[in-house]
C-alpha beads as a LAMMPS data file, in Angstrom:
LAMMPS data file: protein, C-alpha beads

202 atoms
201 bonds

1 atom types
1 bond types

-500.0 500.0 xlo xhi
-500.0 500.0 ylo yhi
-500.0 500.0 zlo zhi

Masses

1 110.0

Atoms # bond

1 1 1 295.853 353.318 329.556
2 1 1 296.599 352.007 326.098
3 1 1 294.228 349.344 326.172
4 1 1 294.192 346.290 323.776
5 1 1 291.192 343.997 322.371
6 1 1 291.330 340.938 321.115
7 1 1 288.744 339.825 319.252
8 1 1 289.076 335.809 317.681
9 1 1 288.184 334.248 315.377
10 1 1 284.721 331.808 313.915
11 1 1 284.503 329.501 317.130
12 1 1 287.672 331.241 318.787
13 1 1 288.161 332.052 322.315
14 1 1 290.890 334.304 324.677
15 1 1 292.247 330.942 324.648
16 1 1 292.770 330.057 321.209
17 1 1 295.393 329.454 318.721
18 1 1 298.899 332.596 319.537
19 1 1 295.800 334.751 322.161
20 1 1 297.421 333.700 324.622
21 1 1 300.860 333.395 323.588
22 1 1 300.625 337.341 322.497
23 1 1 299.225 338.479 325.782
24 1 1 302.156 337.221 327.623
25 1 1 304.644 338.637 326.081
26 1 1 306.737 340.896 327.957
27 1 1 306.358 343.354 325.012
28 1 1 302.938 343.822 325.260
29 1 1 303.119 344.353 328.635
30 1 1 305.691 346.973 327.921
31 1 1 303.523 348.864 325.614
32 1 1 299.939 348.333 327.240
33 1 1 298.311 348.734 329.795
34 1 1 294.741 346.648 330.278
35 1 1 294.498 343.456 327.595
36 1 1 290.808 342.654 327.029
37 1 1 289.551 339.718 325.346
38 1 1 285.850 339.770 324.914
39 1 1 284.554 337.043 325.107
40 1 1 281.891 336.558 322.324
41 1 1 278.786 336.119 322.003
42 1 1 277.610 333.224 319.680
43 1 1 281.098 331.972 318.066
44 1 1 280.361 329.592 316.795
45 1 1 277.430 331.032 313.905
46 1 1 278.729 334.791 314.580
47 1 1 276.163 337.231 313.711
48 1 1 277.058 341.175 313.276
49 1 1 274.970 341.617 316.071
50 1 1 276.478 340.098 318.663
51 1 1 279.807 340.600 318.204
52 1 1 279.271 343.946 317.400
53 1 1 277.615 343.990 321.325
54 1 1 279.526 341.920 322.527
55 1 1 282.524 344.606 321.497
56 1 1 280.315 347.235 322.998
57 1 1 280.685 346.359 326.521
58 1 1 283.719 344.965 326.314
59 1 1 285.020 348.409 325.905
60 1 1 282.916 350.428 327.722
61 1 1 284.363 352.285 330.575
62 1 1 287.345 353.290 328.716
63 1 1 289.036 355.689 326.581
64 1 1 288.666 353.980 322.792
65 1 1 290.955 356.693 321.558
66 1 1 293.750 355.339 323.957
67 1 1 292.703 351.189 322.476
68 1 1 294.360 349.078 319.702
69 1 1 292.105 346.561 318.142
70 1 1 293.944 342.930 316.448
71 1 1 290.635 341.207 314.632
72 1 1 291.210 337.289 313.774
73 1 1 289.612 336.636 310.435
74 1 1 286.385 337.543 310.989
75 1 1 286.779 339.371 314.168
76 1 1 288.510 341.694 311.642
77 1 1 284.469 342.428 310.256
78 1 1 283.637 342.578 313.758
79 1 1 286.040 345.325 315.233
80 1 1 284.870 346.695 311.348
81 1 1 281.591 346.965 312.213
82 1 1 281.808 347.912 316.127
83 1 1 283.836 351.037 314.783
84 1 1 280.508 352.247 312.139
85 1 1 278.169 352.190 314.378
86 1 1 280.279 353.253 317.423
87 1 1 278.630 356.525 319.183
88 1 1 280.263 360.702 318.851
89 1 1 283.439 361.205 317.579
90 1 1 285.293 358.909 319.395
91 1 1 288.020 357.629 317.153
92 1 1 290.338 354.642 318.360
93 1 1 294.060 354.126 318.434
94 1 1 294.496 351.583 315.375
95 1 1 293.059 348.098 314.182
96 1 1 295.808 345.076 312.924
97 1 1 293.708 343.123 311.099
98 1 1 295.162 338.425 310.403
99 1 1 293.335 336.889 308.398
100 1 1 291.179 339.269 307.263
101 1 1 288.926 339.351 304.963
102 1 1 286.457 340.705 302.406
103 1 1 285.110 337.527 300.686
104 1 1 286.108 334.277 300.887
105 1 1 286.542 331.687 297.974
106 1 1 283.313 329.874 299.510
107 1 1 281.544 331.254 300.969
108 1 1 278.337 329.686 303.444
109 1 1 275.169 330.744 304.659
110 1 1 275.968 331.875 308.107
111 1 1 279.055 334.048 306.791
112 1 1 276.580 335.247 303.546
113 1 1 275.811 337.899 305.888
114 1 1 279.505 339.254 307.198
115 1 1 279.989 339.406 302.973
116 1 1 276.550 341.158 301.539
117 1 1 275.944 343.021 304.749
118 1 1 277.254 347.175 304.018
119 1 1 279.494 349.344 305.836
120 1 1 279.762 352.765 305.732
121 1 1 283.703 352.899 304.539
122 1 1 283.651 356.458 305.477
123 1 1 282.772 356.425 309.127
124 1 1 285.042 353.597 309.250
125 1 1 287.837 354.970 308.113
126 1 1 287.276 358.145 310.934
127 1 1 287.470 356.078 313.590
128 1 1 289.787 353.589 312.860
129 1 1 292.424 356.350 311.630
130 1 1 295.309 354.039 311.110
131 1 1 294.632 350.115 309.625
132 1 1 297.543 346.881 309.767
133 1 1 296.619 343.878 308.040
134 1 1 298.729 340.786 307.679
135 1 1 297.679 338.255 304.750
136 1 1 299.292 334.979 303.700
137 1 1 299.662 333.475 300.298
138 1 1 298.162 330.132 300.933
139 1 1 294.979 331.318 303.215
140 1 1 293.168 327.953 302.854
141 1 1 289.484 330.895 303.398
142 1 1 291.333 333.588 300.022
143 1 1 293.245 332.548 297.601
144 1 1 294.162 334.636 295.536
145 1 1 296.006 337.275 297.834
146 1 1 296.777 339.587 296.001
147 1 1 292.888 340.771 295.516
148 1 1 292.515 340.722 299.327
149 1 1 294.715 343.061 300.214
150 1 1 294.075 345.431 296.675
151 1 1 290.915 345.595 298.083
152 1 1 292.213 346.534 301.841
153 1 1 294.588 349.020 300.325
154 1 1 291.627 350.788 297.924
155 1 1 288.454 350.046 300.943
156 1 1 290.865 351.525 303.949
157 1 1 293.916 353.278 303.028
158 1 1 295.152 350.130 305.073
159 1 1 299.264 349.417 305.194
160 1 1 299.132 345.192 304.322
161 1 1 301.661 343.023 304.414
162 1 1 301.889 339.748 302.982
163 1 1 302.954 336.498 305.341
164 1 1 304.776 333.863 302.476
165 1 1 303.234 330.600 304.322
166 1 1 301.038 331.808 307.216
167 1 1 298.331 330.016 306.524
168 1 1 295.041 330.996 308.561
169 1 1 297.515 332.225 311.142
170 1 1 296.606 329.247 313.417
171 1 1 299.351 328.349 315.046
172 1 1 300.318 328.654 319.111
173 1 1 302.689 330.840 317.664
174 1 1 302.642 333.599 316.215
175 1 1 305.630 336.065 315.173
176 1 1 304.216 338.346 312.597
177 1 1 301.617 338.687 314.429
178 1 1 303.284 339.878 316.575
179 1 1 306.201 342.379 315.061
180 1 1 303.199 343.613 312.977
181 1 1 301.038 344.847 316.625
182 1 1 304.178 346.217 318.008
183 1 1 304.995 348.598 314.574
184 1 1 301.593 349.515 314.666
185 1 1 301.371 350.789 318.428
186 1 1 305.152 352.030 318.444
187 1 1 303.655 354.181 314.343
188 1 1 305.992 352.472 312.242
189 1 1 305.559 351.881 308.558
190 1 1 305.382 347.808 308.443
191 1 1 306.770 346.021 305.964
192 1 1 305.087 346.115 302.625
193 1 1 305.795 343.185 300.493
194 1 1 304.307 342.491 296.562
195 1 1 305.473 338.491 295.945
196 1 1 309.352 339.113 295.410
197 1 1 311.736 339.556 298.356
198 1 1 309.510 338.503 299.627
199 1 1 310.264 338.379 304.202
200 1 1 311.036 335.130 305.265
201 1 1 308.578 332.803 306.661
202 1 1 307.829 333.490 310.715

Bonds

1 1 1 2
2 1 2 3
3 1 3 4
4 1 4 5
5 1 5 6
6 1 6 7
7 1 7 8
8 1 8 9
9 1 9 10
10 1 10 11
11 1 11 12
12 1 12 13
13 1 13 14
14 1 14 15
15 1 15 16
16 1 16 17
17 1 17 18
18 1 18 19
19 1 19 20
20 1 20 21
21 1 21 22
22 1 22 23
23 1 23 24
24 1 24 25
25 1 25 26
26 1 26 27
27 1 27 28
28 1 28 29
29 1 29 30
30 1 30 31
31 1 31 32
32 1 32 33
33 1 33 34
34 1 34 35
35 1 35 36
36 1 36 37
37 1 37 38
38 1 38 39
39 1 39 40
40 1 40 41
41 1 41 42
42 1 42 43
43 1 43 44
44 1 44 45
45 1 45 46
46 1 46 47
47 1 47 48
48 1 48 49
49 1 49 50
50 1 50 51
51 1 51 52
52 1 52 53
53 1 53 54
54 1 54 55
55 1 55 56
56 1 56 57
57 1 57 58
58 1 58 59
59 1 59 60
60 1 60 61
61 1 61 62
62 1 62 63
63 1 63 64
64 1 64 65
65 1 65 66
66 1 66 67
67 1 67 68
68 1 68 69
69 1 69 70
70 1 70 71
71 1 71 72
72 1 72 73
73 1 73 74
74 1 74 75
75 1 75 76
76 1 76 77
77 1 77 78
78 1 78 79
79 1 79 80
80 1 80 81
81 1 81 82
82 1 82 83
83 1 83 84
84 1 84 85
85 1 85 86
86 1 86 87
87 1 87 88
88 1 88 89
89 1 89 90
90 1 90 91
91 1 91 92
92 1 92 93
93 1 93 94
94 1 94 95
95 1 95 96
96 1 96 97
97 1 97 98
98 1 98 99
99 1 99 100
100 1 100 101
101 1 101 102
102 1 102 103
103 1 103 104
104 1 104 105
105 1 105 106
106 1 106 107
107 1 107 108
108 1 108 109
109 1 109 110
110 1 110 111
111 1 111 112
112 1 112 113
113 1 113 114
114 1 114 115
115 1 115 116
116 1 116 117
117 1 117 118
118 1 118 119
119 1 119 120
120 1 120 121
121 1 121 122
122 1 122 123
123 1 123 124
124 1 124 125
125 1 125 126
126 1 126 127
127 1 127 128
128 1 128 129
129 1 129 130
130 1 130 131
131 1 131 132
132 1 132 133
133 1 133 134
134 1 134 135
135 1 135 136
136 1 136 137
137 1 137 138
138 1 138 139
139 1 139 140
140 1 140 141
141 1 141 142
142 1 142 143
143 1 143 144
144 1 144 145
145 1 145 146
146 1 146 147
147 1 147 148
148 1 148 149
149 1 149 150
150 1 150 151
151 1 151 152
152 1 152 153
153 1 153 154
154 1 154 155
155 1 155 156
156 1 156 157
157 1 157 158
158 1 158 159
159 1 159 160
160 1 160 161
161 1 161 162
162 1 162 163
163 1 163 164
164 1 164 165
165 1 165 166
166 1 166 167
167 1 167 168
168 1 168 169
169 1 169 170
170 1 170 171
171 1 171 172
172 1 172 173
173 1 173 174
174 1 174 175
175 1 175 176
176 1 176 177
177 1 177 178
178 1 178 179
179 1 179 180
180 1 180 181
181 1 181 182
182 1 182 183
183 1 183 184
184 1 184 185
185 1 185 186
186 1 186 187
187 1 187 188
188 1 188 189
189 1 189 190
190 1 190 191
191 1 191 192
192 1 192 193
193 1 193 194
194 1 194 195
195 1 195 196
196 1 196 197
197 1 197 198
198 1 198 199
199 1 199 200
200 1 200 201
201 1 201 202
């Protein structure tokens, strides 16, 4: 059974932002047999240990090889660190990172461990297999989206798309996220945008 695990942003939960809308889409119901919306421990003060443990608990007992992950902002980091700490030889079906980052423009104290704690990226790549990343050109946390894009491509070999005017993808409906998720699940290559010729705002 195909599963989709949606990992929220900082201070987010199952009913935040576009998550309820995305779960309700008929196309998701057609593609995904089980929707996982974990209640993340300490959402307002996210720690690596607490969030990884929450993901371990929410995905336990199922087939990771049939599981897709959608992470949003710090949720992307949580997914990567979950992959790094996964046991055995299991590989997940794929990962979509929405508004993902490696650094933020003005880091605060509680976000620094997420930025500064090293990751075994070889392990993350092996377990994650395929990474799709959705960025915007006006994200308030990462102004230099091209540098952010470069890091995703170089560190994980990710497919990266930039959505003009997408900000931090906090709207109640995010069609670009839905399209990227369909492309990931259906095994298609999503558009790669390098500025000129960018698609219309979703």
